[in-house]
N, C-alpha and C positions, 0 to 999 in steps of 0.2 A: 737265290738270296743275293742281296746287293751289299757289298762291303761299305760300312759307314766310314766317312772320311776322318772323323775326329771322335775320340772318346775321352771323357774326363778321367776315367780310371779303367784298369783292366777288368774290373768287375762288370762294367757295362757291356752290352751286347756288341759284338764286332760286325754283325750282319743284320739286315732288315729284310723282311719278306715272309713267306715266299712270294715270288712274282712269276707270271707266265710270260714266256717268250712269244711275241706276236710276229716279229719279223727279224730276219738276219740281214743286215746290210753288208757292205763290203767288209768292214772290220769292227762293226758295232752291232748291238742288239737293241731292239725296241721292246719294252716290257709293259705289261699292264698289271694292275693290282686286282684284288679279289672283288672289287666293285666294277670291274671292267673298264677302269679309267687308265689311260696311258700315262706313264711316268713322264715327268717334265723334260727328260733328256734321254739320250741313248747311252749305253754302257759298253765299255770294252771288256773282253773276256777276263782280264786280270781283276776287274771289279766285281766279278760274279762268282758265286759258289753254287755248284750243282747239288741239288738235294733230291734224293729219291723219295717219292711219296708212296708209301705202302698201300696195299689194297685197302679199300674202305670198309672193312669188316673186321670183327674181332670176336673171340669167344668160341666155345665148342658148338658144333652143329645144332644141338638141341636147345641151345640158349644163345644163339648168335645175335650180334648187334651190328647195325649198319650205320656208317657215318652219313648224315644228311646235311647237305649244304643248302640253306634256305635262300631262295631267290630274293633279290633286293636287300639282303642282309649281308654283313661282312663275315669274314672267317670266324670271328669270335662267337657268332650266333649258331654255328654248326653244333649238332647234337647227335648222340648215339641213340638209335631207335631199334626196337625189336621188329621182326618181320610182321608181327601182329599189329604194329602201329600203322602199317601202310594200308590205305584204302584199296589199292589196286595191286593184287599179287603179281601181275605182269611186270611191275617195276623190279621186283627181286629177280624174276627170270631173265629180264633184259640185262640186269647187272651181271649175273653169272655168265651169260652168253658173251658179254664184252670182256670179262676177265679171262675166260678160257680161250679166246681167240688169239 
């Protein structure tokens, strides 16, 4: 997350994001947004806030949902889908293999 330089009130968000770190330079970071576009400038660590992104599943095993991030769409288009919604069951197996590594 990137700290916003100015807020009109304390009720407004202090940070924007999340963004992904693409490169660490000497004392700054290059970031990209959820559309894979680079941000217009580099950021120093004091302007950033690390956020932990939880695993992309929720619910009990018999009724589990998975967070799907749709290609070419922004973060707001992401949706929670059941395993039955996937055309290829291998997708779920690959997800769990990655999580358990």
